[in-house]
mmCIF file as gemmi writes it, N, C-alpha and C atoms, coordinates in Angstrom:
data_model
loop_
_atom_site.group_PDB
_atom_site.id
_atom_site.type_symbol
_atom_site.label_atom_id
_atom_site.label_alt_id
_atom_site.label_comp_id
_atom_site.label_asym_id
_atom_site.label_entity_id
_atom_site.label_seq_id
_atom_site.pdbx_PDB_ins_code
_atom_site.Cartn_x
_atom_site.Cartn_y
_atom_site.Cartn_z
_atom_site.occupancy
_atom_site.B_iso_or_equiv
_atom_site.pdbx_formal_charge
_atom_site.auth_seq_id
_atom_site.auth_asym_id
_atom_site.pdbx_PDB_model_num
ATOM 1 N N . MET Axp A 1 ? 0.899 -1.567 0.114 1 0 ? 1 A 1
ATOM 2 C CA . MET Axp A 1 ? 0.328 -0.007 0.085 1 0 ? 1 A 1
ATOM 3 C C . MET Axp A 1 ? 0.718 1.318 -0.064 1 0 ? 1 A 1
ATOM 4 N N . LEU Axp A 2 ? 0.633 2.509 -0.796 1 0 ? 2 A 1
ATOM 5 C CA . LEU Axp A 2 ? 1.197 3.688 -0.666 1 0 ? 2 A 1
ATOM 6 C C . LEU Axp A 2 ? 0.756 4.271 0.657 1 0 ? 2 A 1
ATOM 7 N N . GLU Axp A 3 ? 1.719 4.587 1.224 1 0 ? 3 A 1
ATOM 8 C CA . GLU Axp A 3 ? 2.433 5.624 2.164 1 0 ? 3 A 1
ATOM 9 C C . GLU Axp A 3 ? 2.536 7.039 2.294 1 0 ? 3 A 1
ATOM 10 N N . LEU Axp A 4 ? 1.682 7.501 2.527 1 0 ? 4 A 1
ATOM 11 C CA . LEU Axp A 4 ? 2.086 9.261 2.237 1 0 ? 4 A 1
ATOM 12 C C . LEU Axp A 4 ? 2.364 10.052 3.71 1 0 ? 4 A 1
ATOM 13 N N . GLU Axp A 5 ? 2.992 10.76 3.496 1 0 ? 5 A 1
ATOM 14 C CA . GLU Axp A 5 ? 3.514 11.367 4.529 1 0 ? 5 A 1
ATOM 15 C C . GLU Axp A 5 ? 2.097 12.472 5.295 1 0 ? 5 A 1
ATOM 16 N N . ASN Axp A 6 ? 1.568 13.261 4.389 1 0 ? 6 A 1
ATOM 17 C CA . ASN Axp A 6 ? 0.642 14.376 4.837 1 0 ? 6 A 1
ATOM 18 C C . ASN Axp A 6 ? -0.557 14.392 3.615 1 0 ? 6 A 1
ATOM 19 N N . ALA Axp A 7 ? -1.426 15.206 3.786 1 0 ? 7 A 1
ATOM 20 C CA . ALA Axp A 7 ? -2.54 15.385 2.857 1 0 ? 7 A 1
ATOM 21 C C . ALA Axp A 7 ? -2.41 16.252 1.76 1 0 ? 7 A 1
ATOM 22 N N . TYR Axp A 8 ? -1.303 16.622 1.766 1 0 ? 8 A 1
ATOM 23 C CA . TYR Axp A 8 ? -0.872 17.565 0.272 1 0 ? 8 A 1
ATOM 24 C C . TYR Axp A 8 ? -0.234 16.671 -0.544 1 0 ? 8 A 1
ATOM 25 N N . GLU Axp A 9 ? 0.312 15.876 0.102 1 0 ? 9 A 1
ATOM 26 C CA . GLU Axp A 9 ? 0.539 14.543 -1.17 1 0 ? 9 A 1
ATOM 27 C C . GLU Axp A 9 ? -0.406 13.401 -1.512 1 0 ? 9 A 1
ATOM 28 N N . LEU Axp A 10 ? -1.171 13.675 -0.749 1 0 ? 10 A 1
ATOM 29 C CA . LEU Axp A 10 ? -2.352 12.401 -0.852 1 0 ? 10 A 1
ATOM 30 C C . LEU Axp A 10 ? -3.051 13.337 -2.031 1 0 ? 10 A 1
ATOM 31 N N . CYS Axp A 11 ? -3.171 14.563 -1.96 1 0 ? 11 A 1
ATOM 32 C CA . CYS Axp A 11 ? -4.1 15.208 -3.364 1 0 ? 11 A 1
ATOM 33 C C . CYS Axp A 11 ? -3.722 15.344 -4.536 1 0 ? 11 A 1
ATOM 34 N N . ILE Axp A 12 ? -2.06 15.866 -4.082 1 0 ? 12 A 1
ATOM 35 C CA . ILE Axp A 12 ? -1.004 15.808 -5.706 1 0 ? 12 A 1
ATOM 36 C C . ILE Axp A 12 ? -1.223 14.094 -5.939 1 0 ? 12 A 1
ATOM 37 N N . PHE Axp A 13 ? -1.111 12.991 -5.682 1 0 ? 13 A 1
ATOM 38 C CA . PHE Axp A 13 ? -1.081 11.882 -6.082 1 0 ? 13 A 1
ATOM 39 C C . PHE Axp A 13 ? -2.477 11.408 -6.553 1 0 ? 13 A 1
ATOM 40 N N . ILE Axp A 14 ? -3.531 11.953 -6.123 1 0 ? 14 A 1
ATOM 41 C CA . ILE Axp A 14 ? -4.909 11.817 -6.743 1 0 ? 14 A 1
ATOM 42 C C . ILE Axp A 14 ? -5.385 12.625 -7.728 1 0 ? 14 A 1
ATOM 43 N N . CYS Axp A 15 ? -5.599 14.116 -7.207 1 0 ? 15 A 1
ATOM 44 C CA . CYS Axp A 15 ? -5.97 14.932 -7.988 1 0 ? 15 A 1
ATOM 45 C C . CYS Axp A 15 ? -5.186 15.908 -8.976 1 0 ? 15 A 1
ATOM 46 N N . MET Axp A 16 ? -4.663 15.045 -10.66 1 0 ? 16 A 1
ATOM 47 C CA . MET Axp A 16 ? -3.925 15.629 -11.054 1 0 ? 16 A 1
ATOM 48 C C . MET Axp A 16 ? -4.593 17.096 -11.842 1 0 ? 16 A 1
ATOM 49 N N . ARG Axp A 17 ? -4.322 18.062 -11.434 1 0 ? 17 A 1
ATOM 50 C CA . ARG Axp A 17 ? -4.848 19.123 -11.895 1 0 ? 17 A 1
ATOM 51 C C . ARG Axp A 17 ? -3.806 19.493 -13.062 1 0 ? 17 A 1
ATOM 52 N N . THR Axp A 18 ? -4.458 19.953 -14.358 1 0 ? 18 A 1
ATOM 53 C CA . THR Axp A 18 ? -3.63 20.391 -15.329 1 0 ? 18 A 1
ATOM 54 C C . THR Axp A 18 ? -4.112 22.12 -15.925 1 0 ? 18 A 1
ATOM 55 N N . THR Axp A 19 ? -3.53 22.632 -16.364 1 0 ? 19 A 1
ATOM 56 C CA . THR Axp A 19 ? -3.819 24.004 -16.836 1 0 ? 19 A 1
ATOM 57 C C . THR Axp A 19 ? -3.72 24.017 -18.532 1 0 ? 19 A 1
ATOM 58 N N . LEU Axp A 20 ? -4.925 23.926 -19.155 1 0 ? 20 A 1
ATOM 59 C CA . LEU Axp A 20 ? -5.131 23.89 -20.622 1 0 ? 20 A 1
ATOM 60 C C . LEU Axp A 20 ? -5.453 25.473 -20.894 1 0 ? 20 A 1
ATOM 61 N N . ASP Axp A 21 ? -4.569 25.538 -22.239 1 0 ? 21 A 1
ATOM 62 C CA . ASP Axp A 21 ? -5.18 26.941 -22.992 1 0 ? 21 A 1
ATOM 63 C C . ASP Axp A 21 ? -5.932 26.677 -23.891 1 0 ? 21 A 1
ATOM 64 N N . LEU Axp A 22 ? -7.671 27.058 -23.334 1 0 ? 22 A 1
ATOM 65 C CA . LEU Axp A 22 ? -8.485 26.419 -24.705 1 0 ? 22 A 1
ATOM 66 C C . LEU Axp A 22 ? -8.784 27.862 -25.477 1 0 ? 22 A 1
ATOM 67 N N . ASP Axp A 23 ? -9.26 27.871 -26.661 1 0 ? 23 A 1
ATOM 68 C CA . ASP Axp A 23 ? -10.082 28.244 -27.509 1 0 ? 23 A 1
ATOM 69 C C . ASP Axp A 23 ? -11.42 28.756 -26.694 1 0 ? 23 A 1
ATOM 70 N N . ASP Axp A 24 ? -11.859 30.023 -26.221 1 0 ? 24 A 1
ATOM 71 C CA . ASP Axp A 24 ? -12.912 30.09 -25.197 1 0 ? 24 A 1
ATOM 72 C C . ASP Axp A 24 ? -14.148 30.367 -25.932 1 0 ? 24 A 1
ATOM 73 N N . GLU Axp A 25 ? -14.234 30.673 -27.665 1 0 ? 25 A 1
ATOM 74 C CA . GLU Axp A 25 ? -15.319 30.337 -28.287 1 0 ? 25 A 1
ATOM 75 C C . GLU Axp A 25 ? -15.653 28.913 -28.737 1 0 ? 25 A 1
ATOM 76 N N . LEU Axp A 26 ? -14.602 28.143 -28.804 1 0 ? 26 A 1
ATOM 77 C CA . LEU Axp A 26 ? -14.471 26.565 -29.194 1 0 ? 26 A 1
ATOM 78 C C . LEU Axp A 26 ? -15.439 25.967 -27.917 1 0 ? 26 A 1
ATOM 79 N N . LEU Axp A 27 ? -14.792 26.2 -26.727 1 0 ? 27 A 1
ATOM 80 C CA . LEU Axp A 27 ? -15.528 25.779 -25.36 1 0 ? 27 A 1
ATOM 81 C C . LEU Axp A 27 ? -16.802 26.325 -25.239 1 0 ? 27 A 1
ATOM 82 N N . ARG Axp A 28 ? -16.882 27.49 -25.325 1 0 ? 28 A 1
ATOM 83 C CA . ARG Axp A 28 ? -18.421 28.02 -25.454 1 0 ? 28 A 1
ATOM 84 C C . ARG Axp A 28 ? -19.658 26.905 -26.143 1 0 ? 28 A 1
ATOM 85 N N . ARG Axp A 29 ? -19.064 26.921 -27.438 1 0 ? 29 A 1
ATOM 86 C CA . ARG Axp A 29 ? -19.571 26.48 -28.17 1 0 ? 29 A 1
ATOM 87 C C . ARG Axp A 29 ? -19.976 24.615 -27.807 1 0 ? 29 A 1
ATOM 88 N N . ALA Axp A 30 ? -18.866 24.312 -27.452 1 0 ? 30 A 1
ATOM 89 C CA . ALA Axp A 30 ? -18.846 22.61 -26.945 1 0 ? 30 A 1
ATOM 90 C C . ALA Axp A 30 ? -20.305 22.426 -25.571 1 0 ? 30 A 1
ATOM 91 N N . LEU Axp A 31 ? -19.839 23.602 -24.839 1 0 ? 31 A 1
ATOM 92 C CA . LEU Axp A 31 ? -21.004 23.709 -23.403 1 0 ? 31 A 1
ATOM 93 C C . LEU Axp A 31 ? -22.25 23.56 -24.081 1 0 ? 31 A 1
ATOM 94 N N . ALA Axp A 32 ? -22.607 24.509 -24.981 1 0 ? 32 A 1
ATOM 95 C CA . ALA Axp A 32 ? -23.879 24.728 -25.738 1 0 ? 32 A 1
ATOM 96 C C . ALA Axp A 32 ? -24.665 23.582 -26.226 1 0 ? 32 A 1
ATOM 97 N N . GLU Axp A 33 ? -23.542 23.011 -26.899 1 0 ? 33 A 1
ATOM 98 C CA . GLU Axp A 33 ? -24.248 21.914 -27.457 1 0 ? 33 A 1
ATOM 99 C C . GLU Axp A 33 ? -24.386 20.567 -26.778 1 0 ? 33 A 1
ATOM 100 N N . THR Axp A 34 ? -23.466 20.657 -26.292 1 0 ? 34 A 1
ATOM 101 C CA . THR Axp A 34 ? -23.982 19.18 -25.208 1 0 ? 34 A 1
ATOM 102 C C . THR Axp A 34 ? -24.807 19.504 -24.302 1 0 ? 34 A 1
ATOM 103 N N . GLY Axp A 35 ? -24.864 20.809 -23.559 1 0 ? 35 A 1
ATOM 104 C CA . GLY Axp A 35 ? -25.978 20.935 -22.406 1 0 ? 35 A 1
ATOM 105 C C . GLY Axp A 35 ? -25.074 20.561 -21.142 1 0 ? 35 A 1
ATOM 106 N N . VAL Axp A 36 ? -23.677 20.466 -20.9 1 0 ? 36 A 1
ATOM 107 C CA . VAL Axp A 36 ? -23.327 19.715 -19.636 1 0 ? 36 A 1
ATOM 108 C C . VAL Axp A 36 ? -22.734 21.112 -19.027 1 0 ? 36 A 1
ATOM 109 N N . LYS Axp A 37 ? -22.633 21.036 -17.423 1 0 ? 37 A 1
ATOM 110 C CA . LYS Axp A 37 ? -22.613 22.345 -16.491 1 0 ? 37 A 1
ATOM 111 C C . LYS Axp A 37 ? -21.006 22.693 -16.565 1 0 ? 37 A 1
ATOM 112 N N . SER Axp A 38 ? -20.166 21.701 -16.796 1 0 ? 38 A 1
ATOM 113 C CA . SER Axp A 38 ? -18.843 21.879 -16.681 1 0 ? 38 A 1
ATOM 114 C C . SER Axp A 38 ? -17.939 21.819 -17.584 1 0 ? 38 A 1
ATOM 115 N N . LYS Axp A 39 ? -16.666 22.544 -17.594 1 0 ? 39 A 1
ATOM 116 C CA . LYS Axp A 39 ? -15.67 22.541 -18.355 1 0 ? 39 A 1
ATOM 117 C C . LYS Axp A 39 ? -14.994 21.411 -18.418 1 0 ? 39 A 1
ATOM 118 N N . THR Axp A 40 ? -14.968 20.822 -17.108 1 0 ? 40 A 1
ATOM 119 C CA . THR Axp A 40 ? -13.83 19.309 -17.178 1 0 ? 40 A 1
ATOM 120 C C . THR Axp A 40 ? -14.874 17.977 -17.53 1 0 ? 40 A 1
ATOM 121 N N . GLU Axp A 41 ? -16.463 18.347 -17.463 1 0 ? 41 A 1
ATOM 122 C CA . GLU Axp A 41 ? -17.254 17.21 -18.411 1 0 ? 41 A 1
ATOM 123 C C . GLU Axp A 41 ? -16.876 17.347 -19.627 1 0 ? 41 A 1
ATOM 124 N N . VAL Axp A 42 ? -17.057 18.346 -20.197 1 0 ? 42 A 1
ATOM 125 C CA . VAL Axp A 42 ? -17.094 18.818 -21.7 1 0 ? 42 A 1
ATOM 126 C C . VAL Axp A 42 ? -15.765 18.219 -22.279 1 0 ? 42 A 1
ATOM 127 N N . ILE Axp A 43 ? -14.344 18.45 -21.604 1 0 ? 43 A 1
ATOM 128 C CA . ILE Axp A 43 ? -13.276 17.847 -22.052 1 0 ? 43 A 1
ATOM 129 C C . ILE Axp A 43 ? -13.254 16.232 -21.937 1 0 ? 43 A 1
ATOM 130 N N . GLU Axp A 44 ? -14.009 15.765 -20.815 1 0 ? 44 A 1
ATOM 131 C CA . GLU Axp A 44 ? -13.896 14.452 -20.464 1 0 ? 44 A 1
ATOM 132 C C . GLU Axp A 44 ? -14.714 13.637 -21.761 1 0 ? 44 A 1
ATOM 133 N N . MET Axp A 45 ? -15.996 14.529 -22.115 1 0 ? 45 A 1
ATOM 134 C CA . MET Axp A 45 ? -16.565 13.865 -23.233 1 0 ? 45 A 1
ATOM 135 C C . MET Axp A 45 ? -15.663 13.782 -24.672 1 0 ? 45 A 1
ATOM 136 N N . ALA Axp A 46 ? -15.032 15.191 -24.46 1 0 ? 46 A 1
ATOM 137 C CA . ALA Axp A 46 ? -14.03 14.966 -25.782 1 0 ? 46 A 1
ATOM 138 C C . ALA Axp A 46 ? -12.997 14.091 -26.251 1 0 ? 46 A 1
ATOM 139 N N . LEU Axp A 47 ? -12.389 13.786 -25.041 1 0 ? 47 A 1
ATOM 140 C CA . LEU Axp A 47 ? -11.233 12.947 -25.036 1 0 ? 47 A 1
ATOM 141 C C . LEU Axp A 47 ? -12.165 11.485 -25.367 1 0 ? 47 A 1
ATOM 142 N N . ALA Axp A 48 ? -13.286 10.948 -24.582 1 0 ? 48 A 1
ATOM 143 C CA . ALA Axp A 48 ? -13.849 9.977 -25.013 1 0 ? 48 A 1
ATOM 144 C C . ALA Axp A 48 ? -14.12 9.919 -26.574 1 0 ? 48 A 1
ATOM 145 N N . ALA Axp A 49 ? -14.895 11.095 -26.913 1 0 ? 49 A 1
ATOM 146 C CA . ALA Axp A 49 ? -14.99 10.594 -28.648 1 0 ? 49 A 1
ATOM 147 C C . ALA Axp A 49 ? -13.828 10.864 -29.218 1 0 ? 49 A 1
ATOM 148 N N . LEU Axp A 50 ? -12.795 11.341 -28.905 1 0 ? 50 A 1
ATOM 149 C CA . LEU Axp A 50 ? -11.489 11.19 -29.739 1 0 ? 50 A 1
ATOM 150 C C . LEU Axp A 50 ? -10.958 9.964 -29.638 1 0 ? 50 A 1
ATOM 151 N N . LEU Axp A 51 ? -10.898 8.957 -28.693 1 0 ? 51 A 1
ATOM 152 C CA . LEU Axp A 51 ? -10.748 7.6 -28.652 1 0 ? 51 A 1
ATOM 153 C C . LEU Axp A 51 ? -11.928 6.619 -29.472 1 0 ? 51 A 1
ATOM 154 N N . GLU Axp A 52 ? -12.661 6.999 -29.365 1 0 ? 52 A 1
ATOM 155 C CA . GLU Axp A 52 ? -13.654 6.201 -29.904 1 0 ? 52 A 1
ATOM 156 C C . GLU Axp A 52 ? -12.998 6.503 -31.57 1 0 ? 52 A 1
ATOM 157 N N . ARG Axp A 53 ? -13.127 7.653 -32.204 1 0 ? 53 A 1
ATOM 158 C CA . ARG Axp A 53 ? -12.709 7.668 -33.319 1 0 ? 53 A 1
ATOM 159 C C . ARG Axp A 53 ? -11.369 7.032 -33.934 1 0 ? 53 A 1
ATOM 160 N N . GLU Axp A 54 ? -10.571 6.974 -32.879 1 0 ? 54 A 1
ATOM 161 C CA . GLU Axp A 54 ? -9.395 6.474 -33.17 1 0 ? 54 A 1
ATOM 162 C C . GLU Axp A 54 ? -9.49 5.001 -33.151 1 0 ? 54 A 1
ATOM 163 N N . ALA Axp A 55 ? -9.944 4.369 -32.341 1 0 ? 55 A 1
ATOM 164 C CA . ALA Axp A 55 ? -10.441 2.941 -32.496 1 0 ? 55 A 1
ATOM 165 C C . ALA Axp A 55 ? -10.93 2.377 -33.673 1 0 ? 55 A 1
ATOM 166 N N . ARG Axp A 56 ? -12.104 3.388 -34.16 1 0 ? 56 A 1
ATOM 167 C CA . ARG Axp A 56 ? -12.753 3.05 -35.487 1 0 ? 56 A 1
ATOM 168 C C . ARG Axp A 56 ? -11.659 2.972 -36.52 1 0 ? 56 A 1
ATOM 169 N N . LYS Axp A 57 ? -11.079 3.671 -36.58 1 0 ? 57 A 1
ATOM 170 C CA . LYS Axp A 57 ? -10.074 3.907 -37.85 1 0 ? 57 A 1
ATOM 171 C C . LYS Axp A 57 ? -9.288 2.96 -37.582 1 0 ? 57 A 1
ATOM 172 N N . ARG Axp A 58 ? -8.597 2.268 -36.538 1 0 ? 58 A 1
ATOM 173 C CA . ARG Axp A 58 ? -7.728 1.12 -36.756 1 0 ? 58 A 1
ATOM 174 C C . ARG Axp A 58 ? -8.832 0.258 -36.827 1 0 ? 58 A 1
ATOM 175 N N . LEU Axp A 59 ? -9.651 0.235 -36.568 1 0 ? 59 A 1
ATOM 176 C CA . LEU Axp A 59 ? -10.828 -1.29 -37.016 1 0 ? 59 A 1
ATOM 177 C C . LEU Axp A 59 ? -10.885 -1.419 -37.937 1 0 ? 59 A 1
ATOM 178 N N . LYS Axp A 60 ? -11.524 0.15 -38.999 1 0 ? 60 A 1
ATOM 179 C CA . LYS Axp A 60 ? -11.596 -0.228 -40.418 1 0 ? 60 A 1
ATOM 180 C C . LYS Axp A 60 ? -10.268 -0.376 -40.938 1 0 ? 60 A 1
ATOM 181 N N . ALA Axp A 61 ? -9.262 -0.201 -40.329 1 0 ? 61 A 1
ATOM 182 C CA . ALA Axp A 61 ? -7.8 -0.571 -41.246 1 0 ? 61 A 1
ATOM 183 C C . ALA Axp A 61 ? -7.745 -1.826 -41.315 1 0 ? 61 A 1
ATOM 184 N N . LEU Axp A 62 ? -8.365 -2.443 -40.555 1 0 ? 62 A 1
ATOM 185 C CA . LEU Axp A 62 ? -8.311 -3.827 -40.209 1 0 ? 62 A 1
ATOM 186 C C . LEU Axp A 62 ? -9.179 -4.987 -41.249 1 0 ? 62 A 1
ATOM 187 N N . PHE Axp A 63 ? -10.089 -4.186 -41.819 1 0 ? 63 A 1
ATOM 188 C CA . PHE Axp A 63 ? -11.192 -4.52 -42.544 1 0 ? 63 A 1
ATOM 189 C C . PHE Axp A 63 ? -10.61 -5.263 -44.098 1 0 ? 63 A 1
ATOM 190 N N . GLY Axp A 64 ? -10.605 -6.826 -44.02 1 0 ? 64 A 1
ATOM 191 C CA . GLY Axp A 64 ? -10.071 -7.424 -44.982 1 0 ? 64 A 1
ATOM 192 C C . GLY Axp A 64 ? -8.599 -7.902 -44.61 1 0 ? 64 A 1
ATOM 193 N N . GLN Axp A 65 ? -8.01 -7.796 -43.573 1 0 ? 65 A 1
ATOM 194 C CA . GLN Axp A 65 ? -6.741 -8.265 -42.94 1 0 ? 65 A 1
ATOM 195 C C . GLN Axp A 65 ? -7.09 -9.195 -42.242 1 0 ? 65 A 1
ATOM 196 N N . GLY Axp A 66 ? -8.05 -9.988 -42.026 1 0 ? 66 A 1
ATOM 197 C CA . GLY Axp A 66 ? -7.889 -11.081 -41.217 1 0 ? 66 A 1
ATOM 198 C C . GLY Axp A 66 ? -7.412 -12.674 -41.848 1 0 ? 66 A 1
ATOM 199 N N . PRO Axp A 67 ? -7.26 -13.276 -41.289 1 0 ? 67 A 1
ATOM 200 C CA . PRO Axp A 67 ? -7.17 -14.86 -41.711 1 0 ? 67 A 1
ATOM 201 C C . PRO Axp A 67 ? -7.965 -15.233 -43.183 1 0 ? 67 A 1
ATOM 202 N N . ARG Axp A 68 ? -7.721 -15.762 -44.309 1 0 ? 68 A 1
ATOM 203 C CA . ARG Axp A 68 ? -8.399 -16.174 -45.067 1 0 ? 68 A 1
ATOM 204 C C . ARG Axp A 68 ? -9.091 -17.421 -44.568 1 0 ? 68 A 1
ATOM 205 N N . LEU Axp A 69 ? -10.258 -17.797 -44.303 1 0 ? 69 A 1
ATOM 206 C CA . LEU Axp A 69 ? -10.914 -18.8 -43.548 1 0 ? 69 A 1
ATOM 207 C C . LEU Axp A 69 ? -11.299 -19.792 -44.577 1 0 ? 69 A 1
ATOM 208 N N . GLN Axp A 70 ? -11.665 -20.967 -44.705 1 0 ? 70 A 1
ATOM 209 C CA . GLN Axp A 70 ? -12.428 -21.589 -45.341 1 0 ? 70 A 1
ATOM 210 C C . GLN Axp A 70 ? -13.758 -22.191 -45.209 1 0 ? 70 A 1
ATOM 211 N N . PRO Axp A 71 ? -14.682 -21.976 -45.593 1 0 ? 71 A 1
ATOM 212 C CA . PRO Axp A 71 ? -16.209 -21.851 -45.294 1 0 ? 71 A 1
ATOM 213 C C . PRO Axp A 71 ? -16.207 -23.568 -44.776 1 0 ? 71 A 1
ATOM 214 N N . VAL Axp A 72 ? -17.195 -23.308 -43.91 1 0 ? 72 A 1
ATOM 215 C CA . VAL Axp A 72 ? -17.196 -24.543 -42.597 1 0 ? 72 A 1
ATOM 216 C C . VAL Axp A 72 ? -18.365 -25.638 -43.145 1 0 ? 72 A 1
ATOM 217 N N . LYS Axp A 73 ? -18.312 -26.74 -43.271 1 0 ? 73 A 1
ATOM 218 C CA . LYS Axp A 73 ? -19.225 -27.458 -43.93 1 0 ? 73 A 1
ATOM 219 C C . LYS Axp A 73 ? -20.562 -27.483 -42.66 1 0 ? 73 A 1
ATOM 220 N N . ARG Axp A 74 ? -21.573 -27.454 -43.538 1 0 ? 74 A 1
ATOM 221 C CA . ARG Axp A 74 ? -22.608 -27.434 -42.724 1 0 ? 74 A 1
ATOM 222 C C . ARG Axp A 74 ? -23.278 -28.92 -42.825 1 0 ? 74 A 1
ATOM 223 N N . ARG Axp A 75 ? -23.738 -29.269 -41.613 1 0 ? 75 A 1
ATOM 224 C CA . ARG Axp A 75 ? -24.589 -30.42 -41.293 1 0 ? 75 A 1
ATOM 225 C C . ARG Axp A 75 ? -26.05 -30.495 -41.896 1 0 ? 75 A 1
ATOM 226 N N . ARG Axp A 76 ? -26.661 -31.727 -42.758 1 0 ? 76 A 1
ATOM 227 C CA . ARG Axp A 76 ? -27.959 -31.102 -43.156 1 0 ? 76 A 1
ATOM 228 C C . ARG Axp A 76 ? -29.002 -32.025 -42.335 1 0 ? 76 A 1
């Protein structure tokens, strides 16, 4: 188990804050379109959408790349 000497270290370990320089208009539009209340929530949604898009790209690139399988004989 991780042992920390004080609460300040615990907060740094758990609450990784990051400073972002975002386009104010882009952020305002994203908040309006999604209807979410916080900037954090809209950024998390954007990251999830980006990861989904990249996963789709990888899956699409695999199309037709699988092993060539022989048709399975069916029982009658």
